[in-house]
N, C-alpha and C positions, 0 to 999 in steps of 0.2 A: 650766725656767729661772726663777730668782727675779727679781722685778721691783721693785726699790727705788725710792723717790722721791728727790728732790734731797737731797744730804747737806749737813750743816753742820759746818764746821771748828771744833773746840774744842781745838786743840793748842797748848800753850805753847812756842813757840820751839824746835822740834826741831833737832837737829844730825845731819848725815849723814856717815857714815864708809864708806869703801870699801876699807879696808886689811885686810880679813879674809883669812885664808889660803886659797889655792886648792889643794885636795888633788891629789896626783900620781896618775896612773893606776895602777891596781892591777896587780901582777905576780903571777900565780898560780904556785905551786911546780910544778916538773916532776914530782915524785913526791909528791903530797899524803899526809900521814899519815892513818891511819884516823880517822873521825869520832868525837868524844867526845859523850856523850849530852847534857851540859849545860855551859854556861859556869859555872865555879866551883861546879858541883854544886848550883845553886839559882837562885832568881829574882833579878832585879836588886835590889841592896841600896838601901833608901831612905836618902837623905842629908838632913840637917837643913836647914830653910829658911834658917837663918842662915849657912850655908856659902857659899863663892863659887859663882856660877852655873856650870852645866855647859856653857854656850855662851859664846863669847868676845866677841861684839859684836852690835849690832843689837837688834831687838825682835821678838817673836812677836805675831801678830794673830789674834784669834778673836772669836766672838760666842756669846751664850747665848740660851736660850729654852725654852719648854715642849716636852717630849717628847710628840709627838702620834701616833706610830705604834708599836704594840706590837712590831712586828718591828724590833728595833734593829740588824739587819744592814744596813738601808738606810743610805746614806751621810748623808742629811740628815733626821734624824728629829724635827725640832723646828720650832716656829713662833717666830721671834724676838720678835714683838709689841712692836716699837719699842725694843728694847734696843740699846745702842750697840756699835760695834766697839771691842773692848778690846785694850789693848797691855800687854805686860810687857817691860821693857828689861833687858838683861843687866847694865847698870851699877847698877840699883837694885832690881830684882825687885818694883817697886811697880805695882799694877794701876791703869791709867788709861784713860779714855774718849778715843777718837780721832775717830770720826765717829758722828753720830747716825743710826740706821736708822729707816725709816718704821714707823708702827704697823700692826699686823695684816697684815703681809706676810712671807713667807719670803724672806729676802734673802741673796744670795751676793755676795761681794766677790772680784773677780779682781785679782791683783797681778802687775804686769809683772816681768820678770827683774831690772830695776834696783832693784826694791823700793820705789820711790817713786811710781809711777804706778798708780792704782787705777781699776777700772771697775765700775760698777753699771748695772742696767737698771731702767727705771721706765715705768709707764703714763703716757701723755700725758693729763692731766686734761681738756683741752679737746677732744681728738680721740681717740676710742676706737679708731680704725683705725691708730693709731701707737703705738710705744713709743720710749722715749728711752734711748740709750746715753750715760751720763755718765762722762766721764774726769775724774779729779782728780789733780793733781800735788802730792804731799805736801811737796816741797821748796820749790816756788815759790808754791803756793796757787792756781794757775791752774786753771780748769775749762773743759771743752769738752763740749757736748751735740750728739749726732747723732740725727736722727729716722730711724727705720726702720719698715717696715710691721709691724703687730701680728701678722700670721700667721707672722712669723719669730722667734717668742718662745721657741723650744725650742733648748736647747744640748745636743747629744749628746756632743760633745767640742770642746775649744778649745785654741788655742796662741797665743803671742805670736811673731810673725815677727821676723826679724833686723833689720828696719827699724822695729821698735817698733809695727807695726800689730797689731791683734787680729783673729784669724780663728776662726770657729766653724762647726761642722757643724750645720745646722738641720733637714735632712730627708734620709731615706735610703729608697730603693726597691730591694729586693733581688730578684734573679731567679736561681733555682737553675740551676746549670750555666753561667751566663752572667756574672754580676757584679753591680755596684751602680750606681745613679744617685744622686749626692750633690749636695745644694744647700748652698753655703757663703755666709757673709757675712763680708766684710772691713771693718773699721772703722779709719779713720785719724784719730787725735786731732790731728795737725798740720794737715791740710787740712780737717778736719771733714766728710770725704766717706765714703760707704759704697759697697760694691760687692757685688752679688749675682751669683754665677756657678754654673753646673751642671757637674759633672764626671762622666764615664763611666769606671767601672772595669771593664775587660775581664778576667775571671777564669775561664779555662777550667776546667770541672768544679766550679765553686764549690758548696760544700755547707754547709747550715745548717739548723737546726730553730728556727723562730721561737718555739716554746713547747713545753717538755717537760712533759707533764702530771704525770709522776711526781715530778719535782724542781721544777717551777714555774720553770724557767730556760730561757733561750734557749741554743742551742748553735751553734758555728761562728762565724767572724768574718773580717774583712778589716781589717788594720791597716797604714795607709800611713805610711811613714817621713817625718820632717820635711822632707826635700828633695823629696818627691813622686816620686822615681824608683823606689822599691821598695815592694812590698806583701807582707806575710806573710798568708797566707789558708789556709782549710781547703777541701779538695777531695775529691770522691768518686773512687775507683778501682774496678776490676772486683771487687776482693776486700775492700777496706776503705777507710780514710780516710787522706789525706795532709795534712801541713802543708807548704806550699810558700812559698819566697821567690822572687818574680817580679820581674824587671826590666821595668818598664812600658814603657820606651823601645824595648828590643830584643825583648821577648817571651820572653827566655831565662829558664828556671827555674834560678836560681842555686843553690838548695839544696832538697831535699825529703826527707821522712822519714815513714814510716808511723806512724799513731796508731790504737790499738785503740778506735775510736769517736770521735765528735766531742767535743772538750773542752766540757764543760757547766759553766759557772760565770760569775760576773761578771768573772773575770780573763781578759782577752784577751791582749794583748801590749803591753809597755812599751818604746818606743824611747827611746834617750838623746836629749838635746836636739839634738846634732849629727848624729844619724842613723847613728852608727858601729856601734852594737850594738842588739840587740833581745832582750828577756827574755820568755819565755813558758813555758807548761806543756803537756806532751803526755802522752798515756796510753801506757804501755809494758808489755810482758810479756816478761820474760827469765828468766834463772836465779834472780834474786832474787824472782820472782813478778810479780804485776800491781800497778802503782802509778803515781802521778803523778810525772812527771819534769820538773824545771826545766831549761830549755835557755837558754844565753846564746850568741847567734849574731852574728858580725860581718856587715857589709853585703856582704862578699865571699863569704859562705856558709861561713865557718870556725867550727866549734863551739869555744867557749872552754872551757878546762878548769875544772870545778867540783869541789869535794870530793865523794867517793864518795856515791852515792845507792843506795837510797831514804833520804830524810830522815824524821825523826819525824812521824807522823800523816799521811804522804802515801801511804798504801796505797789504801783505797777512799774516803777522804774527799774532798769537793769543795773545791778551793781557793777562797778568798773574797778573798784579798788577796795582791799580789805587787809588790815594788818593789826598786830597787837604790840604793845611796848615790851621792852625786856622784862619788866617786873610783872607784866600781865594786867596792870591796873587800867591802862587806857586802850581803847580800840579806836581805829580811824577807818572810816568807810567813805566811799564816794560812789555816786550813781550817775548814769547818763540820763539827762532830761532833754529830749529833743535831739538835735543834730550833733551827736557825739560830744556833748559837754553837759556839765551839771555840777551840783554842789558836793561838798565833802564835809564830814562832821567828825567830832571827837566825842567818844562816850567814856565817861569816868565811871568805872564799875563800883567804886567805893561810895562816892557822893551821889550817884545816880543823876548825873548832869550830862546833857548833850549840848555841844556848842558847834557852830558852823565855822569852818576855816574859810574866811571870806575877806573881802576888801574891795575898794572901788576899782572896777574895771579888770578884775583878775579872775582866772579860772584855775582851781587846784588841779595839778597833774598827778604827782606821786612824791614819794620821799623815802627817807632812810632814818631809822631810829639811832640816836646817839646813846652812849652807855647809861646815862642817868635819866632816861625817859624824855629827854628833849628830842624834838623831831626836826630833822633837816629836810626841807621840801622845796619843790619848784612850782611856780605858777606861770600861767600864760597871761601875757598882757596884750590886749588887742587895741590898736589905734587905727581904725578903719580897716584897710587891707594889710596893714603892717602888723606882724606878730613878733614878739620877743619873749624871753624868759627872765624870771627873777628868782634868785636863790635866797631862801630865808630859813631862819631857825625859830621854832615855836617853843615857848616855855608854857606848858599847859597850866600849872598852878597859878601863875601870875596872869595868864591869858594875854601874853605879850609876844610880839614877833620882831625879829631883827632882820633887816635886809642886808645880806652879805655881798651880793653882786647882781647886777643887771646887765644884760647883753644889749648890743645895738639892734635896731630893727632888722628882722630877717634872720637873726641868730638865736640858737637855743642852747640849752645846758643839759648834760647828762650827769647825774650824781653817781660817783663811784663808791663813796662810803667814808669811813672814819679811820684814822690811824692814831695811836698814842704818841706818835712823833710830834714834837714841837719844833717848828722851823724858825730859826733866829732871824 
């Protein structure tokens, strides 16, 4: 987990808007047409920077710094070295500094769903046994600091709760066949209080491999839904492996399906914010052969209809990225082909179209959904041994992309997210 120091506001009178469109839930066709190989038979078309922006309101936030890890498949491969948090607003497309990051630290910025509350972590300069959680409200300029023990400085996963508290998983102890013991920290910016609690996950038959020597990856997982009532996890059977959806309150297995081996990748399962659906990958073998299958499952255990599979590059390649749009209409997945790199694709659930996110000399890394199903993403550009990042926005219906920012050789980008604030 990154540990920033106290931030300094350098924002000129931002204005906040909340009138962006809320997408309607997707409705999949009853009989989806066959998959087409590519959207418009090619990569997304680049649009000129002097054209109107591809997203309607608010600003995107990101940071830059030196690429320090040769394996660019890692999500945070750079050292910010005191660079500021940068913003680009839809109204102007002008690059601006928002918050100053501390020198010589790798810093991550957590943004609340309201888009105006930020959270950073920092070492307490006067007491090495503590770290500080610093909340900053972009609209009011108010700041709140909460002290927590320094041994709770690891964030495995995090979420903003419905009451605006921030909760993160800081320690996990896994036991094969039994389950997990998890330690969570909850931070309340209103009261200035923190809470540390331990949770036991009872997972009958729980199966995982902490490290696969051949692939260098862990296998198996347990993904708890945002309500805490359900958990999707991998389990051993007498003959193979299952993926199960378990109701933690009743002990009922709501859904289960065989998988040909433990899913081995950084992709586990992505629950929607309301916990109504979960998206994950399983290994299947059927008349189409052996391949990785994407599954969308409701919390009631009903499989949602997706366009026919297998999708491009999902045969023996290991998935490295999987996400769904706010409306649920679009899926984006990426795979590793060869040495820690590979293509990424968009799946349109309504029109049953698959298109590759590609372009000359680029490799898709990851991204962040904007409110209206536009996608903010970063790509790696290789020029011999020189590596750099490019920040782009993808508009899927028009299959066009806009380049927002490109770094100098040797520098990378981390995407922090979106805020409804428009910077003048």
